[in-house]
Every structure is written in structure tokens, then in C-alpha cells.
FIVORO-923278 format. One record per residue (C-alpha): x, y, z; residue in three letters. Coordinates in steps of 0.02 Angstrom, whole numbers. Example, Ala and Ser with C-alpha at 12.3 -4.5 7.8 and 13.67 -1.06 7.14 Angstrom:
<recs>
+--------+--------+--------+---------+
!     xx !     yy !     zz ! residuo !
+--------+--------+--------+---------+
!    615 !   -225 !    390 !     ALA !
!    684 !    -53 !    357 !     SER !
+--------+--------+--------+---------+
</recs>
This chain:
<recs>
+--------+--------+--------+---------+
!     xx !     yy !     zz ! residuo !
+--------+--------+--------+---------+
!    -20 !    414 !   1466 !     MET !
!     93 !    267 !   1374 !     THR !
!     82 !    244 !   1174 !     PHE !
!    142 !     57 !   1097 !     GLY !
!    312 !     69 !   1076 !     MET !
!    340 !   -111 !   1044 !     SER !
!    380 !    -93 !    867 !     GLY !
!    369 !     48 !    722 !     GLY !
!    421 !     97 !    556 !     ALA !
!    594 !     90 !    488 !     ASN !
!    553 !    175 !    345 !     HIS !
!    460 !    368 !    314 !     LYS !
!    250 !    263 !    306 !     SER !
!    180 !    453 !    307 !     ALA !
!    197 !    658 !    317 !     TYR !
!     73 !    799 !    318 !     LEU !
!     -1 !    895 !    187 !     ILE !
!    -71 !   1068 !    212 !     ALA !
!   -207 !   1118 !     76 !     GLY !
!   -354 !   1211 !     79 !     ASN !
!   -423 !   1242 !    238 !     ASN !
!   -349 !   1052 !    292 !     LYS !
!   -173 !    970 !    338 !     VAL !
!   -188 !    798 !    296 !     HIS !
!    -94 !    640 !    335 !     VAL !
!    -27 !    574 !    178 !     LYS !
!     47 !    396 !    152 !     LYS !
!    188 !    381 !     66 !     THR !
!    201 !    247 !    -81 !     PHE !
!    301 !    112 !     24 !     LEU !
!    177 !    142 !    158 !     GLY !
!     17 !    129 !     55 !     SER !
!     90 !    -33 !     -9 !     VAL !
!    182 !   -107 !    139 !     PHE !
!     16 !   -196 !    195 !     PRO !
!      1 !   -276 !     33 !     TYR !
!    187 !   -391 !     46 !     PHE !
!     84 !   -483 !    176 !     PHE !
!    -33 !   -550 !     43 !     TYR !
!    102 !   -621 !    -87 !     VAL !
!    176 !   -748 !      7 !     PRO !
!     -6 !   -791 !     70 !     LEU !
!    -73 !   -819 !   -113 !     VAL !
!     98 !   -910 !   -162 !     LEU !
!     81 !  -1053 !    -10 !     ILE !
!   -110 !  -1040 !    -58 !     PHE !
!    -69 !  -1083 !   -243 !     LEU !
!     64 !  -1232 !   -208 !     MET !
!    -59 !  -1300 !    -84 !     PHE !
!   -220 !  -1297 !   -182 !     SER !
!   -125 !  -1357 !   -340 !     TYR !
!    -41 !  -1515 !   -249 !     GLY !
!   -229 !  -1552 !   -198 !     ALA !
!   -276 !  -1547 !   -360 !     LEU !
!   -128 !  -1650 !   -419 !     VAL !
!   -203 !  -1780 !   -267 !     LEU !
!   -393 !  -1753 !   -301 !     GLY !
!   -438 !  -1700 !   -135 !     SER !
!   -539 !  -1558 !   -122 !     TYR !
!   -554 !  -1580 !     41 !     TYR !
!   -381 !  -1535 !     82 !     LEU !
!   -429 !  -1395 !    -62 !     LEU !
!   -561 !  -1328 !     34 !     ILE !
!   -453 !  -1323 !    198 !     VAL !
!   -315 !  -1229 !    114 !     CYS !
!   -438 !  -1091 !     43 !     PHE !
!   -516 !  -1085 !    239 !     PHE !
!   -346 !  -1070 !    314 !     VAL !
!   -286 !   -947 !    169 !     CYS !
!   -460 !   -862 !    200 !     PHE !
!   -446 !   -841 !    400 !     VAL !
!   -242 !   -787 !    396 !     PHE !
!   -285 !   -643 !    239 !     GLY !
!   -420 !   -600 !    372 !     PHE !
!   -280 !   -572 !    522 !     LEU !
!   -180 !   -479 !    391 !     VAL !
!   -316 !   -354 !    350 !     PHE !
!   -358 !   -336 !    528 !     LEU !
!   -177 !   -301 !    583 !     ILE !
!   -147 !   -164 !    437 !     PHE !
!   -349 !   -103 !    471 !     LYS !
!   -284 !     70 !    565 !     SER !
!   -134 !    108 !    415 !     SER !
!   -311 !    142 !    324 !     ARG !
!   -387 !    271 !    442 !     VAL !
!   -405 !    440 !    341 !     LYS !
!   -325 !    590 !    474 !     LYS !
!   -352 !    760 !    440 !     GLU !
!   -342 !    934 !    532 !     PHE !
!   -503 !   1025 !    454 !     ASP !
!   -493 !   1192 !    476 !     PHE !
!   -684 !   1228 !    414 !     ASN !
!   -763 !   1138 !    543 !     SER !
!   -637 !   1150 !    680 !     GLY !
!   -584 !    972 !    724 !     TYR !
!   -465 !    846 !    688 !     TYR !
!   -533 !    686 !    614 !     LYS !
!   -524 !    516 !    572 !     GLU !
!   -616 !    439 !    432 !     ASP !
!   -715 !    596 !    432 !     GLY !
!   -775 !    579 !    613 !     LYS !
!   -756 !    729 !    714 !     GLU !
!   -630 !    665 !    860 !     LEU !
!   -543 !    839 !    952 !     VAL !
!   -592 !   1001 !    921 !     ARG !
!   -435 !   1101 !    845 !     ILE !
!   -442 !   1224 !    973 !     GLU !
!   -420 !   1080 !   1136 !     ASP !
!   -262 !   1026 !   1063 !     ILE !
!   -133 !   1056 !   1199 !     SER !
!     37 !    989 !   1147 !     GLN !
!    128 !    901 !    983 !     PHE !
!    227 !    776 !   1031 !     PHE !
!    368 !    669 !    947 !     VAL !
!    438 !    522 !   1063 !     ILE !
!    574 !    435 !    968 !     SER !
!    609 !    238 !   1028 !     HIS !
!    747 !    108 !    999 !     TYR !
!    695 !    -34 !    913 !     CYS !
!    815 !   -174 !    951 !     PRO !
!    859 !   -304 !    801 !     GLY !
!    967 !   -470 !    754 !     GLY !
!   1140 !   -428 !    647 !     SER !
!   1132 !   -239 !    637 !     GLY !
!    954 !   -179 !    615 !     SER !
!    910 !    -95 !    752 !     SER !
!    832 !     58 !    725 !     TYR !
!    753 !    204 !    792 !     THR !
!    573 !    241 !    770 !     ALA !
!    491 !    405 !    799 !     LEU !
!    309 !    434 !    840 !     GLN !
!    201 !    592 !    809 !     PHE !
!     56 !    647 !    884 !     GLY !
!    -39 !    751 !   1011 !     PHE !
!   -129 !    771 !   1169 !     TYR !
!   -292 !    854 !   1211 !     SER !
!   -332 !    954 !   1345 !     LYS !
!   -430 !    821 !   1422 !     GLN !
!   -260 !    710 !   1411 !     ASN !
!   -292 !    609 !   1282 !     LYS !
!   -169 !    571 !   1155 !     GLY !
!   -186 !    535 !    954 !     TYR !
!    -45 !    446 !    845 !     VAL !
!    -27 !    559 !    693 !     LEU !
!    111 !    439 !    597 !     MET !
!    238 !    318 !    650 !     ASP !
!    420 !    326 !    555 !     HIS !
!    598 !    334 !    571 !     SER !
!    656 !    489 !    460 !     ASN !
!    705 !    633 !    602 !     TYR !
!    726 !    788 !    493 !     SER !
!    548 !    737 !    401 !     SER !
!    462 !    714 !    566 !     ILE !
!    522 !    872 !    655 !     GLU !
!    477 !    988 !    483 !     ARG !
!    309 !    903 !    471 !     ASP !
!    279 !    941 !    686 !     VAL !
!    351 !   1111 !    650 !     GLN !
!    234 !   1138 !    529 !     MET !
!     80 !   1110 !    625 !     ILE !
!    135 !   1186 !    760 !     SER !
!    156 !   1324 !    695 !     ASP !
!     -5 !   1322 !    588 !     ARG !
!   -107 !   1305 !    761 !     LEU !
!      0 !   1396 !    869 !     ASN !
!     18 !   1217 !    981 !     VAL !
!    174 !   1186 !   1070 !     PRO !
!    274 !   1041 !   1024 !     TYR !
!    404 !    896 !   1107 !     GLU !
!    538 !    810 !   1059 !     ILE !
!    541 !    658 !   1200 !     LEU !
!    618 !    494 !   1213 !     ASN !
!    532 !    329 !   1250 !     GLU !
!    566 !    355 !   1440 !     HIS !
!    528 !    525 !   1457 !     ASP !
!    369 !    575 !   1544 !     LYS !
!    234 !    668 !   1468 !     TYR !
!    195 !    825 !   1587 !     LYS !
!     51 !    953 !   1510 !     PRO !
!     94 !   1111 !   1444 !     ASN !
!     14 !   1212 !   1582 !     PRO !
!    -34 !   1365 !   1476 !     ILE !
!   -143 !   1260 !   1356 !     ARG !
!   -198 !   1104 !   1471 !     ALA !
!   -366 !   1188 !   1548 !     PHE !
+--------+--------+--------+---------+
</recs>
């Protein structure tokens, strides 16, 4: 199984927080507001073009400007939709849930993983992104978070691994996943 390695966060975007019989994936402030940074230029462009359209008296151009900005705003919404999913391990129900939907029984989690991958960038802005997730006994993978803070993600995977008594592996993007033979079946 291969996860999307075309990009990744170059900042700490989320972390695990343990509560009463639950472990949540909690977004950091930057992780929560990052999608909204894309709306600011969109609104500014809309205001600039709509002002120009009003000065010219072209209501047709104003409607076109509104429609184009609405479409781009909707695309930004769709692109970042998955970042708004609420992820949690609920020990009362015994399930891993996304937005309240029970996806995997906790006892069916075979292994946690952290995959590191190199993200090249121009003029020295390259970074190593990390993807933290788990595999179920059905060999289906779930990604919990992406970010670039190794010590933080290592603490999170160690905490959830100890709490669930499930092993974990630290891999790089070229390693092949091999199911844990003890928990896989």
C-alpha cells in the first residue's frame, strides 16, 4: 500500500491528545487556519476586480468576477475538506472514528507507522515531511496526520502504540511495508 507522497506539511499541523477513554487528533493553530490563507488573496482579487467593474459600470463583468471567485473558493474548500475530518480512537465503543463514523475496530489495528519523505523545494526550502497512520488487519491504511516535527510525531506514535499495545515502525518513502505477522491475522 502506498500513501500520497507528492507533498506534505512543512510545519507541525496536528498532534494526539489523550482524554477520557478517547485519543483525538487535534489540529494546531497553524494547521487550523492554513486553509484560510488561500481565501485572503481570493477576496482581495475579487474586491479589486469588482471595484474596477463598478467604476466601468459593467455589471456583467461584476457577475463574471463573482462567479470565477466563487468557483476558486469552492475548489479551495474541496481541496482542504479532508483536513477538517475529526479523527479519534474511542475506547468506549472500541472503534477508530472519522467524523463519528466507525471505521476500524481498535483490536483490528495491526501496526502504526511513520513514513518520512523528502520534499524538494527551490532555493533551500526543502524539508522532510512525515506521515503518521496505521494499518488494519485487512491491510487497509489510514493516515492520522502529516507534519515535519519528528520528535513530536515520534512522541505521538509512541503514546498511541503503548496505549493500544500495537507495534509501530519508522519507515522512509522507499521502504516496503510488511504486515506484522503477530497481529496481522
